N, C-alpha and C positions, 0 to 999 in steps of 0.2 A: 508565690501565688497565694491568693486569698479567696475565701468564700464569703458571699454576702449572707448576713444573718437576718432573717425575717421571722418574727415570732419565735426566736431562739432556735431556729432550724437553718442549716446551711443550704444555700442555693448558689449555683453557678461557680465559675472559675474565672478569676480576674487577676490580671497582672498587678504586681505590687504598686505600680504607678498609676493604675486606672483611676482611682478616686481623685488623685491630685489633677490628672489630665482632664477629667470630665466633671470636675466639681460643680460647675455652673449649670450642668444639664439636668433636666428632669426625666427620669426613666421610670416607667411604671408608677407614675404619680408621686415620685419622691425625688427630691434634690439629691444628686449623687453625693454631695458633700455631707449629707446627713445619714448616709448609709452606715450601718455597722458592719465592719469587715473583721474577719477572724482568720487564723491560719487555715489554709486550704484543707477541707475535710477529706481525710483518707481512711477513716475507720470503716468498720463494717457493722455498725449498729442497725438494729431493726428500725428504731425511731431515734435518730440522733438529736441531741439537745445541747445547745451552747449555753453553759452556765456563767459566761463572762470570763472564765479562766481556761476551761477546757471542754471538749465534747464528752458527753456522758450518754449512756443508754437510758432512755426514758420509757421504753416499752415495759409493760407489766409482764410477769412470768407467763401469763396466758397468751398475751400478744406474741411473745417470743416463741412459745410452743406452736402457735398457729402459723407463724411465719416459717418455722422450720418444717412443719408438715407440708405447707404449700410449696416450699422449695424442694422438698423430697418428691412431691407429686410431679412438679415440673421437670425434675431430673429424670424421673422414670419415663415421663411422656417423651422427653427429648431422646432418651436412649432407644425407646421403641421406634421413634421416627427414623432414627439412624438405621436400626435393624431392618425396618421395612424398606427403606431406600436401598440399602445394600442388598437385601433379599431380592428385590425387584430386578436390580442390575445383574445379580448372580443368575437369576432364571433366564434373562436375555442372553447372558454370556454362555450359559449351558446350551441353549438352543443353537447359538453360533458354533459352539464346539461340535455339536452333532452335525451341523451343516458342513463344517470343515472335513469331517470324517467321511461324508458322502461325496462332496464335490472336489476336495483337494487330495486327501489321502486315499480315498476310495476303499476304506477298510470296512464300510458297511453300505448297504443299499439304502435308497430313499425309503423303501417300505420298512426296512429294519429301523431306520432313524425314527420313523413315525411310531413304530411299535415301542421303541425305547421311550419316546416322549410320552406316549399314552401310559406306559407302565409306571413312569416316574411323575406323572402329572399331579397326583395328590401331594407328594412330598414337595415338589417345586411350588405348588400353590401355597402351601403352608409357609415356605421360605419367603415368598413374595409378601406375605402378611407380616414378616419380621419375626416369626415364631420359630426360631432356629432350633430351640430345644424340643419343641413339639415335632419338628421335622425329623429330628434324630429318632424320636420314639416311633414315628411313622416308618422310618427306614428299617427299623428292627422287625417290622411285619413283612417286609418284602421277601418274596421267595422267587429267585431267578430261575426261570425254566429254560432259557435259551442261552447258550454259551456266548454268543456275540454281545449279549447285554451286560455280561459281568464286568468288563472294564469300565463301562459308563456308570453302572451302579456303584462300583468301588470308588470311582472319582467323586461322585456325589456324596457318598458316605464320608470319604476322607475330607472333602471340602467343608461339609457341615461340621464335622468334628473339629477341624482346624479353626473355623470361624468361632465356634463356641469357646474353645480353649483361649483364643486370642481376644475375645470381646465380652465375655461374661465373667463375673467374679465367681470363683469356685467355692 
């Protein structure tokens, strides 16, 4: 495979035979026979530069630092998006779990399920925002007053702790 070199920068991915097979065609205003091809670019440079022999990094130290900061911000943003999506799904699953205990297992009444949902609403709302560590802090303030609530509160606490352990760097 080859990369086309334009202004000493790699573009595209071309079969080794592409230039020969399409030599008489004009693509992007240039005769394919006149293209400069180099080994396919596989490096991870910020600004790759083909010097005629090999690819080198042409970014300045400031450009490299800026790119690393941007990449770090994108990584954090992506992680929070995953935490939010997972949190939203978890809150829905927890509501389903309560409904199962009302409708299928009949371990709590509908009024008790509503009371549990109301009691845990702040923690579940924080989870839907993807702020699992903040949810853990919120849980620490919970004071269970009804025995029927305890297994559901324990489940939420355990699930949040497990999620944090499995998905956050310690």
